[in-house]
N, C-alpha and C positions, 0 to 999 in steps of 0.2 A: 813273844817274838816266834815266828815261823819261819823255817828256811826251807826252800826249795831244793831239790837235786840240781844237778848240772843241766844248764838249759843251752841249747845252741850247739854249734859244732867250729871245730879249728879255733882260730884265734877268736872268734866272737862267743865263746864259752863264758857263761857266766852263772852266778848264782843269786836268786831274789831273795831278799829279806823283808819281812813284813813285821812291822811294830804297832801295837795298838794299845791304847790306854783310854777306857771308856769310850767318848766320842771323838778321840783323836786317833789318827793312822798315819803312818808313812811307809813308803817302799824304797828299798835301796838295792844296790847291787854290789857284788863281789866280782871282779877284783878292783874295780875302780872305787869302791867306797864311798859312793855319793848316793844321796836321796834323789830319788827319780820322780817321786809324787808325794804329796802330803796333804793333810787337812787338819787344822787345829792345833798343830805344835807351833811354838814361837821359833824365831830365827835361832835363838840360843839353843834351844832344845834339839833342833835339827843339827846344830854344828856338834852337839855332844853326842847324837846319834853316829853321826858319820864318824867321830872321835872313836866311838866304841866299835864301828866295823873296822876300822883300821887297826885298834888294839887287838882285836878278837878275830882278826882275819883267818888265822891258822885254824882255830878251833871251829869256826863257822864253815870251812872247807871240809874238815874231818867229818863234821855232822851232815853236810850236803852229801858226801859220798855214801852216807848209810841210808839215805833216802830211796826207797823202792817205789818209783812212780807207778808200777802196775798194782803193786800191793796196795798203794794208797787210793789208786782208782777204784780197786774192787772193794775196798773198804775192808781189807784184812790187817 
């Protein structure tokens, strides 16, 4: 699982969350806790991922606040 920093401004702020497992991947977002794109996951697996986003929303937000986009961009 990969977590972005906060993306967007104002009421459009969100966090992108990327899940991958071998050849399957899915991208979701916080605060809506919905999958926005996927490939290879079953509908049941996608529902489980959305449940995970809902249940761990606060923790994911904490992790996203730690992301430094410039540091990541520069590879530090």
